[in-house]
C-alpha positions, 0 to 999 in steps of 0.5 A, a space after each residue: 471294663 467289666 467281667 461277666 459278673 459285672 465287676 470291674 476288671 483289674 489289669 494287674 489281676 489279669 496280668 497275674 493270671 497271664 491274660 486267660 482267653 475267656 476274658 477276650 470272648 465278647 460280642 464286641 470282638 465279633 466280625 462285623 456283619 457276620 451272620 447278617 444276611 444283608 449287612 451293607 457296608 462294613 468297616 475295613 478296620 476297627 480299633 477299640 480301646 477298653 480301660 481296665 483298672 490299672 491298664 488298657 486293652 487295645 483291640 484291632 480288627 482288620 477285615 480278612 477279605 482285604 488282608 492276612 496276618 502278615 499285612 496286619 503286622 504291617 498295619 500294626 507297625 504303621 499305627 504304632 509309628 503314628 502314636 510315636 510320630 515316627 515316619 512309616 516308609 512302606 509304599 502308599 500303594 502296595 500291590 501284587 504285580 503279576 502278569 498271568 493270562 489265567 488271572 482276571 482283574 476285579 473289574 472284569 467280574 460278572 457280578 450277576 453270573 456265578 457259574 464261572 466262579 463255582 466252576 473255579 471253586 470245584 478245581 480248588 477242593 479245599 474251598 467251598 461257596 458259602 450260602 451267606 456272606 460270612 467269609 472269607 475263610 469261614 468253614 462250610 457248616 453242613 445242613 443236617 436233619 435233625 440239626 446238629 446241636 452245637 457243643 459247649 466250647 472252651 479255650 485254653 492256652 498251652 505254654 511250651 518252653 523253648 527248651 522243651 520244644 528243642 527237646 521235641 524237635 531233637 526227638 523227631 529228628 532222631 526218630 526220623 534219622 534226618 540230617 536237619 531238625 524240623 521247625 518248631 511249627 512242624 513239630 507243634 503241628 504234629 503234636 497238636 494234630 495227634 493229641 487233639 484229634 485223639 481227644 475229640 474222637 474219644 469224647 465227641 459223638 459223630 454228629 448225625 449227617 456227618 459220618 466218620 471219616 477214615 482220614 484225619 485232616 490237618 488244615 495248615 495256613 500257608 504264607 506263599 509270599 516266598 513260594 511264588 512270584 519272586 520279586 513281586 511280593 516284597 511290598 504286597 499288602 493283601 491276602 497271601 495265605 492259602 490252606 494246605 490239607 494234610 490227610 492221614 489215616 485216623 489209626 496212624 494219627 492215633 498211634 502217634 499219641 503213644 509212640 515217639 516214632 509214630 509222632 515223628 512220622 507225621 512231620 514229613 507228611 505235614 511238610 509234604 502237604 505244605 510244600 505243594 503250595 507253589 506258584 501254580 497252586 497259588 495262581 489257580 486259587 487267585 484265579 478262583 478268587 478273582 471270579 468271586 462276585 464277593 470274596 466273602 462268598 469263599 469258605 473253606 470246605 470243612 465242618 469244624 464239628 467233625 472231630 477228625 479235623 484240626 485247623 492249625 495256624 500261626 501268628 508267631 511274628 505278628 505285632 508283639 514287637 510293635 512299639 507304641 506311645 500311648 499317654 498314661 501307659 508306662 510301657 512301649 510294647 504290649 504285655 501280651 497279645 490275645 485273640 479276641 473273638 465273639 466266641 470260642 472256635 471248635 477244632 482250632 489251634 493258633 500259635 500266638 505272637 510273642 516278642 523276639 527272643 522269647 523263651 516260650 511259645 503259646 498255643 491257643 486251642 479251642 475245643 468242646 468242653 469234653 475234648 478239652 478236659 481229655 486233652 488236659 488229662 492226656 499225660 503224653 501231651 502234658 509231658 511237653 506242656 509247661 503250663 496251662 492258661 485259662 
């Protein structure tokens, strides 16, 4: 493995630097077929091995049109078991057994007629039809005249200790006079939503053609396995994640950056928007997806260049505890897991996987360079952050 300046990468040095995210941005990590108007057959999965001096990097891709993060965890466990000659007891045929007149089988798709599909998309406002096959879950980039110049991007990892997160959760519970503590996810989502939106709005000019919105939007990725179809999802291997959008007035989100009570008030708003994901919500979106001539036509209905939005997701429990046996590698569990992509995102925050019992959480944030600088200089944000990687 070579660095961007052509020098061989030293694994121990990477480890000392806590595996900065910039080391995992490379075209070879890009989504196969993305940006190709006629890609032809694409791999469902791709496993790559990169050797660094003194270590090994294992990269694993699983097509999002087929599976979600929870299924990726199952895939990783099965692959790890294979390296250890340990049987995998997951069923060989994992399907979602649901009987509903509103759901259509894949075999019934009318591949030449997109009208029914587009009607279904209109009933699901968080989704949009992509003009190419770059989906699913890729954002819909608005066409403007003149074209919007893409800002320079960067990614950093913000490390939160369990002790500091507990302090944040206790603070939110007290300010809301609640009987129960909010989850770490809800607390981190509220904190990131407020401060990242503030950094973006203050430093990113509103692109021509994308007028400012009165609302700020937090796009949550919700796993619905325990929210719909009881008993049917235990062995489901596929996509069971849907977006749920929290909409809050920009002024209220900005105020949350300066006042603990204001920050606390965001948490029940996020929870309320996530709780709309029930069986009816899921069924309607499954029906929409079943009408898609190709699932890669389905995108999410936002433009990441709009500074009032943040896409927030978690990979917290995906793969960090999988055990491997790789000849020449002295450990059975990975030192860390990083998101490897073809380029930095814009307006995204992802909770990275950590091993069970870890005393920290890592939040990987991708922003424009100017917004990232503003976020790193935000004292109330940094109050909760233990350290920054990258």
